[in-house]
C-alpha positions in Angstrom: 52.8 7.8 -10.3 53.8 11.1 -8.7 55.7 11.7 -5.5 52.6 12.1 -3.4 51.2 8.7 -4.6 54.6 7.1 -4.0 54.7 8.4 -0.5 51.2 6.9 0.2 52.5 3.4 -0.5 54.3 1.4 2.3 57.5 1.5 0.3 57.2 5.3 0.0 56.9 5.6 3.8 60.0 3.4 4.2 61.9 5.6 1.8 60.8 8.7 3.6 62.0 7.3 6.9 65.4 6.6 5.3 65.6 10.1 3.9 64.7 11.6 7.2 67.3 9.6 9.1 69.9 10.5 6.4 69.1 14.2 6.7 69.3 14.0 10.5 72.8 12.4 10.2 74.0 15.1 7.8 72.8 17.8 10.2 74.4 16.1 13.2 77.7 15.7 11.2 77.6 19.4 10.1 77.1 20.6 13.7 79.9 18.3 14.9 82.4 20.2 12.6 81.8 23.3 14.8 82.8 21.5 17.9 85.6 19.3 16.7 86.9 19.3 13.1 89.1 16.3 13.8 86.2 14.2 15.2 83.9 15.1 12.3 86.6 14.3 9.7 87.2 10.9 11.3 83.5 10.2 11.3 83.2 11.0 7.6 86.2 8.7 7.0 84.5 5.8 8.9 81.1 6.4 7.1 82.8 6.6 3.7 84.9 3.5 4.4 81.8 1.5 5.3 79.9 2.7 2.2 82.7 1.9 -0.1 84.2 -1.3 1.4 81.6 -2.7 3.8 81.0 -3.1 7.5 84.3 -4.8 8.4 86.4 -2.0 6.8 84.2 0.7 8.5 84.7 -0.9 11.9 88.4 -1.3 11.3 88.7 2.4 10.4 86.8 3.3 13.5 89.3 1.4 15.7 92.3 2.8 13.7 91.2 6.4 14.5 90.5 5.3 18.1 86.8 6.0 18.3 85.0 4.4 21.3 83.6 0.9 21.1 80.0 2.2 21.4 80.4 4.9 18.8 81.8 2.5 16.3 79.0 0.0 16.7 76.1 2.6 16.8 77.3 4.5 13.8 77.9 1.5 11.6 74.5 0.0 12.5 72.9 3.4 11.6 74.7 3.5 8.3 73.5 0.1 7.2 70.0 0.7 8.5 69.8 3.9 6.4 71.1 2.0 3.3 68.3 -0.6 3.7 65.6 2.1 4.2 66.8 3.9 1.1 67.7 1.2 -1.4 65.1 -1.4 -0.5 62.1 0.7 -1.5 63.9 2.1 -4.6 64.4 -1.5 -5.8 60.7 -2.2 -5.3 59.7 0.9 -7.3 62.2 -0.3 -10.0 60.8 -3.8 -9.9 57.3 -2.5 -10.4 58.5 -0.3 -13.3 57.4 2.9 -11.4 60.8 4.5 -11.6 64.1 3.7 -13.1 67.4 4.5 -11.4 70.1 3.8 -13.9 73.1 3.8 -11.6 71.4 1.1 -9.5 70.1 -1.1 -12.3 73.2 -3.2 -12.6 73.3 -3.8 -8.9 69.6 -4.8 -8.9 70.2 -7.3 -11.8 73.1 -8.9 -9.8 70.9 -9.4 -6.8 68.2 -11.0 -8.9 70.7 -13.4 -10.3 72.0 -14.2 -6.8 68.4 -15.0 -5.7 67.9 -17.3 -8.7 71.3 -19.0 -8.0 70.4 -19.7 -4.3 66.6 -20.1 -4.9 66.2 -23.3 -2.9 68.2 -22.1 0.0 66.1 -18.9 0.4 62.8 -20.5 -0.1 63.6 -23.4 2.2 64.8 -21.4 5.2 63.0 -18.1 4.6 63.6 -15.5 7.3 66.2 -17.7 9.0 68.2 -18.0 5.8 67.9 -14.2 5.3 69.2 -13.6 8.9 72.2 -15.8 8.2 72.8 -14.3 4.8 73.1 -10.8 6.4 75.8 -12.2 8.7 78.1 -13.4 5.9 81.1 -11.1 5.4 81.3 -11.8 1.7 80.9 -9.7 -1.5 77.2 -9.4 -2.5 75.9 -10.2 1.0 74.7 -7.9 3.7 71.5 -6.1 4.7 70.6 -4.3 1.5 71.0 -7.5 -0.7 69.3 -9.5 2.0 66.3 -7.1 2.1 65.9 -7.2 -1.7 66.1 -11.0 -1.7 63.5 -11.1 1.1 61.1 -9.2 -1.1 61.8 -11.4 -4.1 60.9 -14.5 -2.1 57.7 -12.9 -0.9 58.3 -11.9 2.7 56.5 -9.0 4.3 58.2 -5.6 4.6 58.2 -5.6 8.4 59.6 -9.1 8.5 62.3 -8.2 6.0 63.4 -5.0 7.5 63.4 -6.2 11.1 65.3 -9.4 10.1 68.0 -7.7 8.2 68.5 -4.9 10.7 68.6 -7.3 13.6 71.0 -9.6 11.6 73.3 -6.8 10.6 73.3 -5.3 14.2 74.3 -8.6 15.7 76.9 -9.2 13.0 78.4 -5.7 13.6 78.6 -6.3 17.3 80.4 -9.6 16.8 82.8 -8.0 14.3 83.3 -5.1 16.7 84.2 -7.5 19.6 86.7 -9.4 17.4 88.3 -6.2 16.1 88.4 -4.6 19.6 90.3 -7.5 20.9 92.6 -7.4 17.9 93.1 -3.7 18.3 94.1 -4.2 22.0 96.7 -6.7 20.9 98.1 -4.5 18.0 98.4 -1.5 20.4 101.1 -3.4 22.2 103.2 -2.9 19.1 102.3 0.8 18.8 99.5 2.8 17.3 101.1 2.6 13.8 100.4 -1.2 13.8 96.6 -0.3 13.7 97.1 1.6 10.5 99.2 -1.1 9.0 96.5 -3.7 9.7 93.8 -1.4 8.4 95.6 -0.7 5.1 96.4 -4.4 4.6 92.8 -5.4 5.4 91.5 -2.8 3.0 93.7 -4.0 0.2 92.5 -7.6 0.7 88.8 -6.4 0.5 89.6 -4.4 -2.7 91.3 -7.4 -4.3 88.4 -9.7 -3.4 85.9 -7.3 -4.8 87.9 -6.8 -8.0 88.2 -10.6 -8.4 84.5 -11.1 -7.8 83.7 -8.4 -10.3 86.0 -9.9 -12.9 84.5 -13.4 -12.4 80.9 -12.0 -12.8 81.8 -10.8 -16.3 82.8 -14.2 -17.5 
């Protein structure tokens, strides 16, 4: 199947939308460097932190660099939406043996194993279970994993994407509210307290991920 044929599928259109949003974000970020190098650098830091360590770390970084509440929420929702629109259709293409993406294959296998492990839960609660799953702030949860599991249990594309994006948006807003309140409290001790909290929080996430990765090998 060539690129034109892939695009004509529903999954191809989802992937195209994800690529388009990604390109628009890159263009916006590039232009922002001309207006404020500091702002753009902080934005790259927040995006990178979210991609590497998850939504909670991305939100924490945003508050540490003193972005506005609205900016932090909107950008992190956009990041996770783009991830879903990119990785979800790629998984389907891989599942259908249309393409093979080597660096994602291990991740896809772990998601399939997770679906098998919680088979009854996902099939019993369907979209409601998917929505809750996206909320959970644990390793191997979140919108991308949730979207793939939604496909594996037979939900429709629109139902899957709308559910995981709504779920992650609400989760991000709840996290943001909590971290905003915590930030206000920490600022009473000085701005350096924010960075101390962020670094400690990041170390905890890294340790949990390493521990999860070690356990998955045994």
